[in-house]
Backbone as JSON Lines, residues from 0, in Angstrom:
{"i":0,"aa":"M","n":[-10.0,7.81,-10.47],"ca":[-8.62,7.98,-10.05],"c":[-7.75,6.95,-10.75]}
{"i":1,"aa":"K","n":[-6.75,7.4,-11.42],"ca":[-5.73,6.53,-12.0],"c":[-4.39,7.16,-11.69]}
{"i":2,"aa":"K","n":[-3.62,6.48,-10.85],"ca":[-2.31,6.99,-10.45],"c":[-1.34,5.82,-10.37]}
{"i":3,"aa":"T","n":[-0.07,6.1,-10.62],"ca":[0.94,5.08,-10.41],"c":[1.24,4.98,-8.92]}
{"i":4,"aa":"I","n":[1.85,3.91,-8.53],"ca":[2.24,3.75,-7.13],"c":[3.17,4.89,-6.72]}
{"i":5,"aa":"L","n":[4.08,5.28,-7.59],"ca":[4.98,6.38,-7.29],"c":[4.21,7.68,-7.05]}
{"i":6,"aa":"E","n":[3.23,7.98,-7.88],"ca":[2.44,9.2,-7.69],"c":[1.7,9.17,-6.35]}
{"i":7,"aa":"L","n":[1.15,8.02,-5.99],"ca":[0.45,7.89,-4.71],"c":[1.43,8.07,-3.55]}
{"i":8,"aa":"A","n":[2.61,7.49,-3.67],"ca":[3.62,7.62,-2.6],"c":[4.02,9.08,-2.42]}
{"i":9,"aa":"Q","n":[4.14,9.8,-3.5],"ca":[4.51,11.22,-3.41],"c":[3.42,12.02,-2.71]}
{"i":10,"aa":"L","n":[2.16,11.67,-2.91],"ca":[1.06,12.37,-2.25],"c":[1.09,12.24,-0.73]}
{"i":11,"aa":"V","n":[1.63,11.12,-0.24],"ca":[1.63,10.86,1.21],"c":[3.03,10.88,1.81]}
{"i":12,"aa":"N","n":[4.0,11.41,1.06],"ca":[5.39,11.45,1.52],"c":[5.89,10.07,1.91]}
{"i":13,"aa":"G","n":[5.54,9.08,1.1],"ca":[5.94,7.71,1.37],"c":[7.09,7.25,0.49]}
{"i":14,"aa":"T","n":[7.59,6.06,0.81],"ca":[8.67,5.44,0.06],"c":[8.15,4.18,-0.6]}
{"i":15,"aa":"V","n":[8.4,4.03,-1.89],"ca":[7.93,2.88,-2.65],"c":[8.93,1.74,-2.57]}
{"i":16,"aa":"V","n":[8.42,0.53,-2.36],"ca":[9.24,-0.68,-2.44],"c":[8.56,-1.59,-3.44]}
{"i":17,"aa":"V","n":[9.24,-1.93,-4.51],"ca":[8.78,-2.84,-5.57],"c":[7.79,-2.15,-6.52]}
{"i":18,"aa":"D","n":[8.1,-2.07,-7.78],"ca":[7.23,-1.65,-8.89],"c":[6.47,-0.34,-8.7]}
{"i":19,"aa":"A","n":[7.17,0.75,-8.83],"ca":[6.57,2.08,-8.67],"c":[5.71,2.49,-9.87]}
{"i":20,"aa":"T","n":[5.79,1.75,-10.97],"ca":[5.09,2.14,-12.19],"c":[3.69,1.54,-12.33]}
{"i":21,"aa":"K","n":[3.35,0.61,-11.49],"ca":[2.04,-0.05,-11.58],"c":[0.92,0.98,-11.42]}
{"i":22,"aa":"L","n":[-0.13,0.85,-12.23],"ca":[-1.26,1.77,-12.2],"c":[-2.32,1.29,-11.22]}
{"i":23,"aa":"I","n":[-2.75,2.19,-10.34],"ca":[-3.77,1.91,-9.33],"c":[-5.01,2.73,-9.68]}
{"i":24,"aa":"T","n":[-6.19,2.08,-9.65],"ca":[-7.41,2.75,-10.09],"c":[-8.48,2.91,-9.02]}
{"i":25,"aa":"G","n":[-8.22,2.4,-7.81],"ca":[-9.23,2.51,-6.76],"c":[-8.69,2.07,-5.41]}
{"i":26,"aa":"V","n":[-9.59,2.01,-4.45],"ca":[-9.23,1.61,-3.08],"c":[-10.05,0.39,-2.67]}
{"i":27,"aa":"G","n":[-9.54,-0.34,-1.69],"ca":[-10.26,-1.5,-1.17],"c":[-9.74,-1.88,0.19]}
{"i":28,"aa":"D","n":[-10.43,-2.8,0.84],"ca":[-9.94,-3.29,2.13],"c":[-9.07,-4.52,1.9]}
{"i":29,"aa":"L","n":[-8.4,-4.96,2.95],"ca":[-7.48,-6.09,2.82],"c":[-8.13,-7.33,2.22]}
{"i":30,"aa":"E","n":[-9.36,-7.59,2.61],"ca":[-10.02,-8.82,2.2],"c":[-10.54,-8.8,0.76]}
{"i":31,"aa":"S","n":[-10.96,-7.63,0.27],"ca":[-11.62,-7.62,-1.04],"c":[-10.9,-6.81,-2.11]}
{"i":32,"aa":"A","n":[-9.78,-6.2,-1.81],"ca":[-9.07,-5.38,-2.8],"c":[-8.6,-6.23,-3.97]}
{"i":33,"aa":"T","n":[-8.61,-5.61,-5.16],"ca":[-8.15,-6.29,-6.37],"c":[-6.75,-5.8,-6.72]}
{"i":34,"aa":"A","n":[-6.18,-6.36,-7.77],"ca":[-4.82,-6.03,-8.19],"c":[-4.66,-4.59,-8.65]}
{"i":35,"aa":"E","n":[-5.76,-3.91,-8.91],"ca":[-5.71,-2.52,-9.34],"c":[-6.05,-1.55,-8.22]}
{"i":36,"aa":"Q","n":[-6.14,-2.04,-6.98],"ca":[-6.54,-1.2,-5.86],"c":[-5.44,-1.08,-4.81]}
{"i":37,"aa":"I","n":[-5.57,-0.02,-4.01],"ca":[-4.66,0.23,-2.9],"c":[-5.4,-0.06,-1.59]}
{"i":38,"aa":"T","n":[-4.67,-0.55,-0.61],"ca":[-5.21,-0.78,0.72],"c":[-4.13,-0.4,1.73]}
{"i":39,"aa":"F","n":[-4.38,-0.62,3.01],"ca":[-3.39,-0.26,4.02],"c":[-3.48,-1.18,5.23]}
{"i":40,"aa":"V","n":[-2.42,-1.18,6.02],"ca":[-2.43,-1.78,7.35],"c":[-1.99,-0.69,8.31]}
{"i":41,"aa":"K","n":[-2.76,-0.5,9.38],"ca":[-2.47,0.63,10.27],"c":[-1.27,0.39,11.16]}
{"i":42,"aa":"D","n":[-0.95,-0.87,11.45],"ca":[0.24,-1.16,12.24],"c":[0.72,-2.57,11.94]}
{"i":43,"aa":"K","n":[1.86,-2.94,12.53],"ca":[2.5,-4.21,12.21],"c":[1.66,-5.44,12.57]}
{"i":44,"aa":"T","n":[0.69,-5.29,13.45],"ca":[-0.12,-6.45,13.84],"c":[-0.98,-6.97,12.68]}
{"i":45,"aa":"Y","n":[-1.18,-6.16,11.66],"ca":[-2.0,-6.56,10.52],"c":[-1.17,-7.05,9.33]}
{"i":46,"aa":"L","n":[0.13,-7.06,9.44],"ca":[0.97,-7.45,8.3],"c":[0.73,-8.89,7.84]}
{"i":47,"aa":"A","n":[0.47,-9.8,8.75],"ca":[0.22,-11.19,8.36],"c":[-1.02,-11.28,7.47]}
{"i":48,"aa":"R","n":[-2.06,-10.52,7.8],"ca":[-3.27,-10.49,6.97],"c":[-2.97,-9.87,5.6]}
{"i":49,"aa":"A","n":[-2.07,-8.92,5.56],"ca":[-1.74,-8.25,4.31],"c":[-1.05,-9.18,3.32]}
{"i":50,"aa":"E","n":[-0.41,-10.22,3.81],"ca":[0.28,-11.14,2.92],"c":[-0.67,-11.9,2.01]}
{"i":51,"aa":"T","n":[-1.93,-11.99,2.36],"ca":[-2.89,-12.74,1.55],"c":[-3.8,-11.86,0.7]}
{"i":52,"aa":"T","n":[-3.65,-10.55,0.8],"ca":[-4.49,-9.65,0.02],"c":[-4.13,-9.69,-1.46]}
{"i":53,"aa":"H","n":[-5.07,-9.37,-2.29],"ca":[-4.83,-9.29,-3.73],"c":[-4.61,-7.85,-4.18]}
{"i":54,"aa":"A","n":[-4.51,-6.93,-3.24],"ca":[-4.32,-5.5,-3.55],"c":[-3.06,-5.29,-4.38]}
{"i":55,"aa":"G","n":[-3.11,-4.28,-5.24],"ca":[-1.96,-3.96,-6.07],"c":[-0.83,-3.3,-5.31]}
{"i":56,"aa":"V","n":[-1.17,-2.6,-4.24],"ca":[-0.18,-1.96,-3.38],"c":[-0.78,-1.8,-1.99]}
{"i":57,"aa":"I","n":[0.08,-1.85,-0.98],"ca":[-0.36,-1.74,0.41],"c":[0.44,-0.62,1.08]}
{"i":58,"aa":"I","n":[-0.26,0.27,1.76],"ca":[0.42,1.3,2.57],"c":[0.72,0.65,3.92]}
{"i":59,"aa":"V","n":[1.98,0.7,4.32],"ca":[2.42,0.02,5.54],"c":[3.23,0.97,6.42]}
{"i":60,"aa":"P","n":[3.42,0.61,7.7],"ca":[4.25,1.43,8.58],"c":[5.68,1.53,8.05]}
{"i":61,"aa":"A","n":[6.31,2.67,8.28],"ca":[7.65,2.95,7.76],"c":[8.69,1.92,8.18]}
{"i":62,"aa":"E","n":[8.52,1.3,9.34],"ca":[9.52,0.36,9.83],"c":[9.36,-1.06,9.26]}
{"i":63,"aa":"T","n":[8.4,-1.25,8.37],"ca":[8.17,-2.57,7.78],"c":[9.37,-3.02,6.95]}
{"i":64,"aa":"E","n":[9.8,-4.27,7.16],"ca":[10.93,-4.83,6.42],"c":[10.55,-6.17,5.84]}
{"i":65,"aa":"N","n":[11.29,-6.58,4.83],"ca":[11.14,-7.9,4.23],"c":[9.71,-8.23,3.81]}
{"i":66,"aa":"F","n":[9.09,-7.33,3.12],"ca":[7.73,-7.53,2.62],"c":[7.84,-7.53,1.11]}
{"i":67,"aa":"N","n":[7.77,-8.68,0.48],"ca":[8.06,-8.85,-0.93],"c":[6.85,-8.61,-1.82]}
{"i":68,"aa":"R","n":[6.23,-7.43,-1.67],"ca":[5.07,-7.02,-2.46],"c":[5.17,-5.53,-2.68]}
{"i":69,"aa":"P","n":[4.44,-4.99,-3.63],"ca":[4.45,-3.54,-3.79],"c":[3.87,-2.87,-2.54]}
{"i":70,"aa":"I","n":[4.67,-2.02,-1.92],"ca":[4.23,-1.31,-0.72],"c":[4.65,0.15,-0.78]}
{"i":71,"aa":"I","n":[3.94,0.95,-0.03],"ca":[4.33,2.34,0.22],"c":[4.55,2.45,1.73]}
{"i":72,"aa":"K","n":[5.78,2.75,2.12],"ca":[6.09,2.91,3.54],"c":[5.83,4.36,3.94]}
{"i":73,"aa":"T","n":[5.13,4.52,5.05],"ca":[4.86,5.87,5.55],"c":[4.75,5.84,7.07]}
{"i":74,"aa":"V","n":[4.94,6.99,7.69],"ca":[4.92,7.09,9.15],"c":[3.53,6.77,9.71]}
{"i":75,"aa":"N","n":[2.47,7.21,9.04],"ca":[1.12,6.99,9.53],"c":[0.24,6.43,8.4]}
{"i":76,"aa":"P","n":[0.22,5.1,8.22],"ca":[-0.53,4.49,7.13],"c":[-2.02,4.83,7.14]}
{"i":77,"aa":"Y","n":[-2.62,4.92,8.31],"ca":[-4.05,5.24,8.41],"c":[-4.33,6.63,7.84]}
{"i":78,"aa":"L","n":[-3.53,7.6,8.23],"ca":[-3.7,8.96,7.73],"c":[-3.42,9.02,6.22]}
{"i":79,"aa":"A","n":[-2.4,8.32,5.77],"ca":[-2.07,8.31,4.34],"c":[-3.21,7.73,3.51]}
{"i":80,"aa":"F","n":[-3.88,6.72,4.01],"ca":[-4.99,6.09,3.28],"c":[-6.19,7.0,3.19]}
{"i":81,"aa":"C","n":[-6.37,7.84,4.22],"ca":[-7.52,8.76,4.22],"c":[-7.36,9.76,3.13]}
């Protein structure tokens, strides 16, 4: 799988914040994801952990604000990641 962040956001009806052109090549969890991988947080309680991930993009809840990293906002991050 090689997709841009924008392409991934379109697949899950999400909104991209920061760098939609970055290429993502795989998936990972918050702790072990690399700069070329996507991960997610299922709700706002995990956002603090997401700040330390090395993931290239994070799928987050739609109401997430002030997160200065490449993210895809969506209504149901868990479902979008599946």
